[in-house]
N, C-alpha and C positions, 0 to 999 in steps of 0.2 A: 162638391167635387164632381167631376165629369167622368162618366164611363163612355169612351168613344167607341161606339158600335152602331151599326145599322140593323143589328139582329135584335128584334123585340123580345124573343125568347130569352136570350142571354141577359138582356137588360132586366127583364122581369125577375129572373133568378137572382141577379146581383142586388137588386133593390130590396129583396127580402132580407139580405144580410147587412146592407149598408143603408140605413134610413136617410132620406133626403138626397139620395143620389140623383144626379141629373144625367140625361142622355144627350150625347152630341153625335149626330150622324153626319160626319164630315167627309165621308167617302175617301178616307185616307188609303193610300196604296198598300196592297198586301202582296209582298213578294212571295215567290215560290222558293223555299229554302229547305235545307236538310234537317233543321231543328225548329221546334216551336219557338224557342227563345230568339232565334235569328229573326223570325217573322215578327214577333211581338216588339222586339227592340227597334226594328226598322219602322214599324207603324207608329210607335209612340213618339219617335223623333219628329215625324211629320205632324202628328196630332198636337204635340206641345208647341211646335212652331206656329200653328194656326190659333191655338187657344191662349197661349201665354199664361196658363195657370195650371195648378196640379190636376192631373188626369191620368187615366189608365186605359189600356187596351188589353184584350185577352185573345189568345189563339189556342185552339184545342184540336186534338186529333185522336182518332181511334187507331190503336196499334194491335194488329191481329198476329198472334204467334205463328200460325200455319202459313201466313202470307209474308213471313219475315219482316213484320212490323208495318206492312202496307195496310191501309193508306197513310197512316202517320200524319206528318205535317201537310200532306196533300189531301186530307179528308174533305175539305170544302169542295175542291174540284171534283173529287171522286163521287161525292154525294150528289153533286149537280149533274154528273154525266152517267153514273151507273145506278145511283140511289141504293136503297136497302135491298131491293130485288137483285140487282147486279152483284152486290156483295155476297148475298146468299148463294147465288150461282157459283161464284168463285170458291165458296166453302163446301160445295156439294162433295160428299164422300170423305171429307176431312174428319179425322177422329179428334185431333187436338183443336178444340174450339175456343181455347184460351185467348183472352184479349184484355186490353185495358184502355181506358180513356185517360188522357193527360191534358192538363191545361197549364198555360204559362201566362201570367199577368205581368205586364211591364207598366210600372208606375213612374211617372216623372214628377218630381217634387219641385222643379224649378232650377235645381242644381245638378241633379244626377238621376239616372235611371236605376230603379230597383226592380228585381224580378222575384216572382213567387210562383211555385209550381204546386200542382195537386194531381193526384193519381187515384183512380178507382179501378180495381181489378174485377174481372168477371169473365163471362163467356159469350159467344155469339149464339143466339137462339137458332132453332131449326126453321122458324118462320117469324115474320114480323107480327108484333102484337101491340095493341094500344093505340089510343087516339090523341094523346097529348104529346108534348115534347117536340123535338125537331131533329134533323140530321139522322144519325144512326140510332137514336133512342129506341125505336121499335124493335131492334134486333139485339140490343145489349142487355144481358142479364147480370146485374152486379152481384158480387159474392154475397151469399147469405140471403138472397131473395129468389123467389120463383117467378117474379114479375119483371118485365122489362122496364127500363126507365120511362117509356111511353105509357105503360100501364099504371105506374105509381109515381106520379110527379112529386107528391109529398115526400116519399122516401128518397127520391132522387135529390131533392133539394137539401137533404141532410147528409148525404154520403158522396155526392158526385165529385169529380175531379175539379169542377169549377168552384164548388163550395169549399173544398180544401184549399185551393189557391186563394180564394177570397178570405178565408180564415187567416191565412198567412199575411195578406195585405192588411187586414183590420188589426191583427196583433201588432204589426209594425207601426201602424198609425197610432194605436193606443199607447204604445211604448214611447212615442215621441211627444205626447201631450204633457 
């Protein structure tokens, strides 16, 4: 099965959960939309039209309470323009540092699209920490941890939003066997 992504970090995380997974970097279009599901559904239709075999895409976002859910589904764009430092500037003086990561996987089985979501709650750190991970990992502290996702990649791979969405996909696939 193919995971359609150009993001090597996402593929690495997914291949730990789904053995034998193949990566297809097709450069499928990614629309700007108000929900992760809209983005993922749009992308999987394009991916399946090119591959003609079962595949999935994943879209994820960081939702910050004090910023009314921003950057949410616009996280990729915001990360490329403001990065972690810009997000921390937006959070200066904020007492509510609550946030969550959410992921939406869209899987096309050849007949229909199935979606799976995962969520990981936490807070925005006061400063970026860690050298692993990508995106907003250096500033996200998952609940129950004193380390950011970028400081503890092993822990991230067991509790992350992506892991939870992948667990939903694998449970679905295993139930169909």
